[in-house]
ZAMARGU-4260 file (C-alpha; in steps of 0.2 Angstrom, whole numbers, plus 5000, padded with zeros to 4 digits):
<rodrens>
0) 5152/5732/4321 | 5158/5724/4305 | 5171/5730/4294 | 5169/5735/4276 | 5178/5725/4262
5) 5190/5740/4260 | 5193/5741/4279 | 5197/5722/4279 | 5209/5724/4265 | 5218/5739/4272
10) 5220/5730/4289 | 5227/5715/4280 | 5239/5727/4270 | 5245/5736/4286 | 5247/5720/4295
15) 5257/5712/4281 | 5268/5727/4278 | 5274/5726/4295 | 5276/5707/4293 | 5286/5710/4277
20) 5299/5720/4286 | 5300/5708/4300 | 5302/5694/4288 | 5315/5702/4278 | 5326/5706/4293
25) 5323/5688/4300 | 5327/5680/4284 | 5344/5689/4283 | 5348/5683/4300 | 5343/5665/4297
30) 5352/5664/4280 | 5368/5671/4288 | 5366/5659/4303 | 5364/5644/4292 | 5377/5650/4279
35) 5364/5651/4265 | 5371/5663/4251 | 5357/5676/4248 | 5358/5692/4238 | 5346/5706/4242
40) 5337/5704/4226 | 5333/5686/4230 | 5328/5690/4247 | 5316/5703/4242 | 5309/5692/4228
45) 5305/5678/4240 | 5299/5689/4254 | 5287/5698/4241 | 5280/5681/4235 | 5275/5676/4253
50) 5269/5694/4257 | 5256/5693/4242 | 5251/5676/4248 | 5249/5682/4266 | 5238/5697/4261
55) 5226/5686/4251 | 5225/5673/4265 | 5222/5686/4278 | 5209/5695/4268 | 5199/5679/4264
60) 5199/5674/4282 | 5194/5691/4288 | 5179/5691/4276 | 5174/5673/4280 | 5174/5677/4299
65) 5168/5695/4298 | 5154/5697/4311 | 5152/5678/4314 | 5160/5666/4326 | 5173/5654/4319
70) 5161/5640/4324 | 5146/5647/4315 | 5157/5650/4299 | 5163/5632/4299 | 5146/5625/4303
75) 5138/5634/4289 | 5152/5630/4277 | 5152/5611/4280 | 5133/5609/4283 | 5131/5605/4264
80) 5142/5590/4267 | 5131/5582/4281 | 5124/5565/4277 | 5105/5564/4279
</rodrens>
């Protein structure tokens, strides 16, 4: 069974929302451990940028591989580059 585009998008949003909070807490711990001065605003901004990138990356990959094996997807993608 394949997912609709909306289902793929909602899955990526849910997965990334969880990742957002994990990343936010992790970055606070890492910044403190390495003595990097970081305000909450800066931390949120950086985490938000990476979150948007993550949503887009996950959505594109999900759509590319939806209902197909990774090898079939890669094979069809690079078939046009084969030499005669």
